[in-house]
C-alpha positions as CSV (number, residue, x, y, z in Angstrom):
1,M,175.9,73.8,183.0
2,A,177.0,75.0,179.5
3,R,178.9,78.2,179.0
4,P,176.8,80.8,176.6
5,R,178.3,80.5,173.0
6,V,178.8,84.2,172.2
7,A,179.8,84.8,168.1
8,I,182.6,87.8,167.8
9,A,183.4,89.7,164.7
10,E,185.2,92.6,163.5
11,L,184.4,94.5,160.2
12,S,185.6,98.0,160.3
13,H,185.9,100.8,157.6
14,E,186.0,104.2,157.7
15,T,184.6,105.4,154.4
16,N,185.3,108.7,152.4
17,A,182.6,109.4,149.7
18,F,185.6,111.9,148.1
19,A,188.1,108.8,147.8
20,R,189.1,108.2,144.3
21,T,190.7,104.5,145.8
22,R,187.5,102.0,146.4
23,V,187.7,98.9,148.7
24,D,187.7,95.6,146.4
25,L,188.3,92.6,147.9
26,A,192.0,92.8,147.1
27,F,192.2,95.6,149.0
28,A,190.5,94.3,152.7
29,E,193.1,91.0,152.3
30,R,195.9,93.2,152.2
31,C,194.4,94.7,155.2
32,G,194.6,91.3,156.8
33,I,191.6,89.2,157.0
34,V,192.0,86.8,159.9
35,R,188.9,83.9,160.5
36,G,188.5,81.6,162.8
37,A,190.8,81.1,166.0
38,E,193.0,83.1,165.0
39,V,190.8,86.3,165.5
40,I,191.4,85.4,169.6
41,V,195.1,84.4,168.5
42,R,196.0,87.6,166.8
43,H,194.4,90.2,169.5
44,R,194.6,88.6,172.8
45,D,196.9,90.7,173.5
46,T,196.6,93.9,172.3
47,A,194.8,97.0,173.1
48,T,192.0,96.2,170.5
49,V,188.0,96.2,170.5
50,I,188.5,92.3,170.2
51,A,191.3,92.0,172.5
52,G,188.4,93.4,175.1
53,F,185.9,91.0,174.4
54,I,187.9,88.3,175.0
55,D,188.8,89.5,178.5
56,A,184.8,89.7,179.5
57,A,184.8,86.6,177.8
58,Q,187.3,85.1,180.4
59,E,185.6,87.1,183.5
60,A,182.4,86.0,182.5
61,A,182.6,82.1,181.5
62,L,180.9,83.1,177.9
63,E,181.9,80.3,174.8
64,L,183.5,82.6,172.5
65,V,183.0,82.0,168.8
66,P,185.0,84.0,166.2
67,L,184.0,84.1,162.9
68,L,186.4,87.0,160.5
69,A,188.3,90.4,162.5
70,V,189.4,92.6,159.8
71,W,190.3,96.7,159.9
72,I,190.0,98.2,156.4
73,T,192.2,100.7,156.1
74,P,190.0,104.1,155.7
75,A,189.3,104.7,151.5
76,G,186.6,104.8,149.4
77,P,183.0,103.1,149.3
78,V,183.2,99.8,149.4
79,T,182.8,97.9,146.4
80,R,179.2,95.5,146.2
81,T,180.8,92.1,145.8
82,A,183.6,93.0,148.7
83,Y,181.0,94.2,150.9
84,E,178.8,90.6,149.8
85,T,181.5,88.6,150.7
86,L,182.6,89.8,153.6
87,V,179.3,90.1,155.6
88,G,177.9,87.1,153.9
89,E,180.3,85.7,155.7
90,V,179.9,86.6,158.8
91,V,176.3,85.6,158.0
92,H,177.2,82.3,156.8
93,G,179.4,82.1,160.5
94,L,176.6,82.8,162.4
95,Q,174.1,80.5,160.7
96,A,177.1,77.7,160.7
97,A,177.8,78.2,164.1
98,A,174.1,77.7,165.5
99,P,173.1,78.1,167.7
100,I,174.7,81.1,169.0
101,D,173.5,82.5,172.2
102,G,174.6,86.6,172.1
103,V,177.0,87.8,169.2
104,L,179.8,90.6,169.7
105,L,180.8,93.1,166.4
106,S,183.6,95.5,166.7
107,L,182.4,97.8,163.9
108,H,183.2,101.8,163.3
109,G,180.2,103.1,162.5
110,A,180.9,105.4,158.9
111,M,181.7,102.3,156.4
112,V,179.3,103.2,152.8
113,A,179.2,100.7,150.4
114,E,178.2,101.4,147.0
115,H,174.7,100.0,147.1
116,A,174.4,100.5,151.0
117,L,175.1,104.6,152.4
118,D,174.6,102.9,156.2
119,A,176.5,100.4,155.2
120,D,176.9,99.0,159.4
121,G,173.1,99.8,159.4
122,E,173.0,97.0,156.5
123,L,175.2,94.8,158.1
124,L,173.8,94.8,161.8
125,R,170.4,94.4,159.9
126,R,171.3,90.8,158.3
127,V,173.2,90.1,161.7
128,R,169.8,90.5,163.5
129,S,168.2,88.6,160.5
130,A,169.8,85.6,160.8
131,V,170.2,85.3,164.7
132,G,166.3,86.0,165.1
133,P,165.2,89.0,167.3
134,H,166.0,87.1,171.1
135,V,169.7,86.8,170.6
136,P,171.6,89.6,171.8
137,V,173.6,91.7,169.8
138,I,175.7,94.2,171.1
139,A,178.2,96.3,168.9
140,V,181.1,99.3,169.8
141,L,181.8,101.6,167.0
142,D,184.3,104.3,166.7
143,L,184.4,107.6,168.3
144,H,183.8,109.4,164.4
145,A,180.5,106.6,163.9
146,N,177.7,108.1,162.0
147,V,175.4,106.4,164.3
148,S,171.6,105.9,162.2
149,P,168.6,104.7,163.8
150,L,168.3,101.9,161.8
151,M,172.2,101.2,163.7
152,V,170.2,101.3,167.2
153,E,167.4,99.5,165.9
154,Q,169.1,96.4,165.1
155,A,171.5,96.4,167.8
156,D,170.9,95.6,171.8
157,I,173.2,97.9,172.9
158,L,175.6,100.0,171.2
159,I,179.5,101.5,172.9
160,G,181.3,104.0,171.7
161,Y,184.5,104.8,172.4
162,H,185.2,107.6,174.6
163,T,188.6,108.7,173.7
164,Y,190.1,110.0,170.6
165,P,193.1,109.0,170.1
166,H,191.1,105.6,171.0
167,L,192.9,104.7,173.8
168,D,189.9,102.7,175.5
169,Q,189.1,100.4,172.5
170,R,190.7,97.6,174.9
171,E,188.2,98.9,177.3
172,R,185.0,99.1,175.8
173,G,185.2,95.8,174.0
174,H,185.4,94.9,177.9
175,Q,182.7,96.9,178.9
176,A,180.5,95.4,175.8
177,G,181.3,91.8,176.9
178,H,180.4,92.2,180.6
179,L,176.8,94.4,179.3
180,L,175.6,91.1,176.8
181,A,176.8,88.5,179.9
182,R,174.2,90.9,182.1
183,L,171.9,90.8,178.9
184,L,172.5,86.6,179.0
185,Q,171.3,87.0,182.6
186,G,168.1,88.6,182.9
187,A,169.6,91.5,184.9
188,I,168.7,94.4,182.5
189,R,166.8,95.5,179.9
190,P,168.1,97.7,177.6
191,T,166.5,101.1,176.3
192,A,168.0,103.5,174.0
193,A,167.6,107.4,172.6
194,L,169.3,108.8,169.9
195,V,169.4,112.5,169.3
196,K,171.0,114.3,166.6
197,P,172.0,117.7,166.6
198,P,172.5,119.7,163.1
199,M,176.3,119.7,163.4
200,L,179.0,117.8,161.6
201,P,181.8,119.5,163.3
202,T,185.9,117.8,161.6
203,S,188.4,115.8,164.1
204,Q,190.8,118.0,164.5
205,R,189.6,119.7,167.8
206,M,188.1,116.9,168.5
207,T,190.3,115.4,171.1
208,T,189.3,114.2,174.4
209,D,191.8,115.5,176.2
210,Q,190.8,119.3,175.4
211,P,187.2,121.3,175.1
212,P,184.7,120.7,174.0
213,M,184.8,117.4,173.7
214,R,186.6,117.0,177.1
215,T,183.1,118.7,177.8
216,L,181.2,116.4,176.6
217,M,183.2,113.4,177.8
218,E,183.1,114.6,181.1
219,R,179.5,115.2,181.5
220,A,178.9,111.6,179.8
221,A,180.9,109.9,182.1
222,E,179.0,111.8,185.1
223,L,175.3,110.4,183.6
224,E,176.6,106.8,184.0
225,R,177.2,107.4,187.0
226,D,173.6,106.8,187.2
227,R,173.0,103.0,188.2
228,R,169.7,103.4,186.1
229,V,172.2,104.7,182.8
230,L,174.2,101.6,180.9
231,D,175.6,103.7,178.8
232,V,176.7,107.0,177.0
233,T,177.7,107.8,173.9
234,V,179.3,110.5,172.4
235,A,179.8,110.4,168.5
236,G,181.4,113.3,166.7
237,G,180.7,111.7,163.6
238,F,182.8,111.3,159.8
239,P,181.8,114.3,157.3
240,P,183.2,112.9,154.1
241,A,181.3,109.9,154.9
242,D,178.5,112.0,152.7
243,V,175.7,109.9,154.2
244,P,172.2,112.1,155.9
245,E,173.5,110.1,158.7
246,A,176.7,112.2,159.1
247,G,177.5,114.0,162.1
248,S,177.2,114.5,165.9
249,S,175.7,112.0,167.6
250,V,174.2,111.4,171.5
251,L,173.1,108.4,172.3
252,V,172.3,107.0,176.0
253,T,171.3,103.4,177.0
254,T,169.6,103.2,179.7
255,D,168.3,100.2,182.0
256,D,164.9,99.9,180.9
257,D,163.9,103.5,181.2
258,P,163.1,105.0,177.7
259,A,162.2,108.0,179.2
260,L,165.4,108.4,181.0
261,A,167.6,108.0,178.0
262,R,165.7,110.3,175.9
263,Q,166.0,113.4,178.8
264,L,169.8,112.4,179.1
265,A,170.1,112.1,175.0
266,E,168.6,115.4,175.0
267,E,169.9,117.4,177.7
268,L,173.8,116.1,176.3
269,A,172.6,117.1,173.1
270,A,171.6,120.7,173.8
271,L,175.6,121.1,175.3
272,A,177.0,120.1,172.3
273,W,175.0,122.7,170.4
274,E,176.3,125.0,172.7
275,L,179.9,124.2,172.5
276,R,179.8,123.5,168.6
277,H,181.9,126.5,168.1
278,G,184.8,125.0,169.8
279,F,185.6,122.4,167.5
280,L,186.1,125.1,164.5
281,G,190.1,125.9,164.0
282,G,193.3,124.8,165.3
283,V,194.9,124.9,162.0
284,A,198.0,127.1,161.0
285,T,198.8,128.6,158.1
286,W,202.2,127.4,156.3
287,E,203.9,130.8,157.2
288,E,202.9,130.3,160.9
289,A,204.9,127.0,160.6
290,A,207.4,128.5,159.4
291,Q,207.8,130.7,161.7
292,A,207.0,127.9,164.7
293,I,210.0,125.8,163.3
294,R,212.2,129.0,163.4
295,S,211.5,129.3,167.3
296,I,212.1,126.2,168.4
297,R,215.4,125.5,171.0
298,R,215.7,121.7,170.4
299,G,212.5,120.1,168.9
300,P,211.6,117.9,168.0
301,L,208.4,120.0,165.9
302,V,205.6,117.6,164.9
303,L,204.2,118.7,161.9
304,V,201.0,117.5,160.6
305,D,199.4,117.7,157.0
306,I,195.5,116.9,158.2
307,A,194.5,117.2,154.5
308,D,195.8,113.8,153.5
309,N,195.3,111.9,156.6
310,P,195.0,108.3,155.5
311,W,192.9,107.4,158.2
312,S,190.1,109.5,156.9
313,G,190.8,108.4,153.3
314,G,193.6,110.0,151.9
315,P,195.8,108.8,149.3
316,G,199.1,109.3,151.2
317,D,200.7,110.5,148.2
318,S,201.1,113.8,149.0
319,V,204.6,115.4,148.8
320,E,203.2,119.3,150.0
321,L,205.0,118.7,153.8
322,L,208.3,117.6,151.6
323,R,208.2,120.5,149.4
324,F,207.3,122.5,152.3
325,L,210.7,121.4,154.4
326,L,212.5,121.4,151.2
327,R,211.4,125.5,150.9
328,E,212.4,126.6,154.5
329,G,215.6,124.4,154.4
330,V,215.1,122.5,157.5
331,R,217.6,119.4,158.9
332,P,217.4,117.1,160.6
333,A,213.8,116.0,159.9
334,A,211.8,112.8,159.4
335,L,208.4,113.2,157.8
336,A,206.0,109.5,157.5
337,L,204.7,108.9,154.4
338,V,204.3,109.1,151.0
339,R,202.5,106.1,149.4
340,D,204.6,105.7,145.9
341,P,204.5,102.2,144.6
342,D,206.4,103.4,141.4
343,V,209.0,105.0,143.4
344,V,209.7,102.1,145.8
345,D,210.1,99.8,142.7
346,Y,212.6,101.9,141.6
347,C,214.6,102.5,144.7
348,F,214.6,99.0,145.1
349,A,215.2,97.6,141.7
350,A,218.8,100.2,142.5
351,G,219.8,99.3,145.6
352,T,220.4,100.3,149.2
353,G,223.0,103.5,149.0
354,A,221.8,104.7,145.4
355,T,221.4,108.2,144.4
356,V,217.9,108.2,143.0
357,E,216.4,110.8,141.0
358,V,212.8,110.3,141.0
359,L,208.7,112.2,140.8
360,L,207.6,112.1,144.3
361,G,203.9,111.5,145.1
362,G,200.5,113.1,143.6
363,K,199.6,110.5,141.4
364,T,196.7,109.0,142.8
365,D,194.4,112.1,141.6
366,D,194.9,116.2,141.3
367,L,193.5,116.7,144.9
368,H,196.4,116.4,146.7
369,G,199.0,118.7,145.4
370,P,200.9,117.9,142.1
371,P,204.5,115.7,142.1
372,L,207.7,116.5,143.1
373,Q,211.2,115.7,141.6
374,V,213.7,115.2,143.9
375,R,217.5,114.0,144.2
376,G,218.0,111.9,146.7
377,R,220.2,108.7,148.5
378,V,218.1,105.1,149.0
379,R,219.1,105.0,153.2
380,L,217.5,101.7,153.6
381,L,215.0,98.8,151.9
382,A,212.1,97.4,154.0
383,D,209.4,95.1,154.6
384,G,207.2,97.6,156.3
385,R,206.7,95.8,159.0
386,Y,205.9,96.7,162.2
387,V,204.3,96.4,165.8
388,N,203.4,99.4,167.2
389,A,204.5,100.2,171.2
390,G,201.5,102.2,172.1
391,P,199.8,103.7,174.1
392,M,197.2,103.1,171.1
393,H,196.9,99.6,169.2
394,A,199.8,98.6,171.0
395,G,200.7,95.3,170.0
396,V,198.9,95.5,166.8
397,T,201.4,94.8,163.8
398,V,201.6,97.7,160.3
399,D,201.9,96.8,157.5
400,L,203.1,99.6,155.3
401,G,204.2,97.5,152.1
402,R,207.6,97.6,150.9
403,T,209.6,101.0,152.3
404,V,211.7,103.1,151.1
405,V,214.1,105.8,153.8
406,L,214.9,108.3,151.1
407,H,217.6,110.7,152.2
408,V,216.6,114.3,150.8
409,A,218.7,117.2,151.5
410,G,218.7,116.2,155.2
411,I,215.3,114.5,155.4
412,D,214.8,111.5,156.0
413,V,211.0,109.9,153.6
414,L,209.4,106.9,154.6
415,V,208.7,105.8,150.8
416,T,205.9,103.0,151.0
417,E,203.7,100.9,148.6
418,R,200.4,101.3,151.1
419,A,199.0,104.4,153.7
420,E,198.8,104.0,156.8
421,S,198.7,107.0,159.5
422,P,201.5,106.9,161.3
423,I,200.6,107.2,164.6
424,D,203.2,105.7,166.8
425,L,206.9,106.0,167.5
426,N,207.8,102.6,165.8
427,V,206.9,104.2,162.2
428,F,210.1,105.8,162.5
429,R,212.0,103.3,164.9
430,A,211.7,100.8,162.6
431,H,213.5,101.8,160.0
432,G,216.6,103.0,161.6
433,I,215.4,107.0,162.5
434,E,214.7,108.0,166.5
435,P,212.4,110.8,166.1
436,T,213.4,112.7,169.5
437,E,216.4,113.6,167.7
438,Q,214.9,115.5,164.9
439,R,214.1,119.1,164.4
440,V,210.9,118.7,162.5
441,V,208.8,115.3,162.6
442,A,206.4,115.1,159.9
443,L,203.0,113.6,159.7
444,K,200.2,112.7,157.9
445,G,197.3,112.7,160.7
446,K,195.1,114.5,162.2
447,G,194.6,113.3,165.5
448,H,195.6,110.2,166.8
449,F,198.9,111.0,166.1
450,R,199.2,113.0,170.2
451,A,198.7,109.4,172.4
452,A,202.3,108.7,170.9
453,F,204.4,112.2,169.7
454,E,202.9,114.6,171.8
455,P,205.2,113.1,174.3
456,I,208.1,113.6,172.7
457,A,207.0,116.9,170.7
458,E,208.3,120.6,171.8
459,R,205.2,122.3,169.8
460,I,202.6,120.4,167.9
461,V,201.2,121.9,164.6
462,L,199.1,121.1,162.6
463,V,198.8,122.2,158.7
464,E,196.7,122.0,155.8
465,G,197.3,121.2,152.0
466,P,195.5,120.4,149.6
467,G,192.7,117.3,150.0
468,I,190.1,115.9,150.9
469,T,190.6,114.6,154.8
470,G,190.9,118.7,156.6
471,S,188.9,121.1,157.9
472,D,187.9,123.4,155.2
473,L,184.4,121.3,154.4
474,R,183.7,123.8,151.7
475,R,186.1,121.8,149.8
476,L,183.7,118.7,149.4
477,P,181.2,118.1,146.8
478,F,178.4,117.0,149.2
479,R,175.3,115.4,148.2
480,N,173.3,112.9,150.8
481,I,174.2,115.1,153.9
482,R,171.4,116.3,155.6
483,R,171.0,120.2,155.2
484,P,170.6,122.4,156.8
485,I,173.7,121.0,158.8
486,W,175.5,123.4,161.3
487,P,178.7,124.9,160.0
488,L,178.2,124.4,156.1
489,D,174.9,126.3,156.7
490,P,174.1,129.3,159.2
491,L,171.7,128.5,162.3
């Protein structure tokens, strides 16, 4: 008996509508598009959704047909050409591989294209059109997805991550693969209910090991113990996508019991609304951060600027952290990162050991603070490639582009060609810096850093410089979100 043939693909992008950088095809290519059999080779031993698909296929005797995989660094909207090219490649791949028995997709759920606000929903619609109404389609979504009715309508099952930082990606891929196998056997009949409370929380207090998100996830896990329930997804949403679907979602999928799905989704959405104020706060002032640094014993204190988080669409070129550390005279310290290709060019031309004077950062836009004139020594020149040790994205190769370690007044600054959020200790160790020996480790991020850096930190402090990825939504000129919505409007 032939094994069921299951197509797999990943097309993941979290879009910040206020970011100046558009995702064209060249941008996507720089992020690393993998095609065909190489999809399985690259992902097999990684902490990723696709690795979970591979695990489930081996256990359930599914034949995988890999099409395409690309995780695009968060930025502005995807251009029409890039979207049509990449989605077209997935659709054409499905058509060329026909007949296909099932489809597994790794998406984000907050992708926006220039011509499609609900870009993930449109992608699913095209996949459904390509394979027909009877071929099962299951997609795994990020915890920060803006889940839309179109997404729910076009997929048989949507499964969201249960953790933030996202440590369960492989587990969720594995779950998706096994549910697909059960669908192919005719053992289940998924019925889903989506409820979206009028909430637009930011994510600095959305980590799932602390309330309020922990409370919601614990309740979701309790509901999943009911054998009639196939999955309970709580998505916090991604406000800067600026789409009507932006915000929190509760999606319950049951086995042929739509009334139960609706009941449980409404119950969990009501709990989310009750707990909404717990998502606010969690950010220190710069003066409070200075006091915290003075009070630490050995360190490191992990200092995180949430307003220029590359994994939320920030350009990564704010120098507010460096400006602060220099003003406070903090040393030793290490900072990841400042994206500045011009300074990288200059330092590579100057060579290792050279002392340089450069105007650093603040060049992408006028939203993340001005540049900073610095004098420093070029300690290291590198290709910027390293492999994450984990736990998040363990085994995944990161490419920062050419990278300089610029030593400025006792502070090692990673200056890079590409912007990525530093979520792994190897961002420093691969560049000759030991993070545990620093008084302060300064990062651009919001929550993912915690998986690797929390265990080594004496203390963690979040601050908010100028930028488009922070907690103050009043900075953002929304045009498309539904109104009224909390916390922007009184409800």
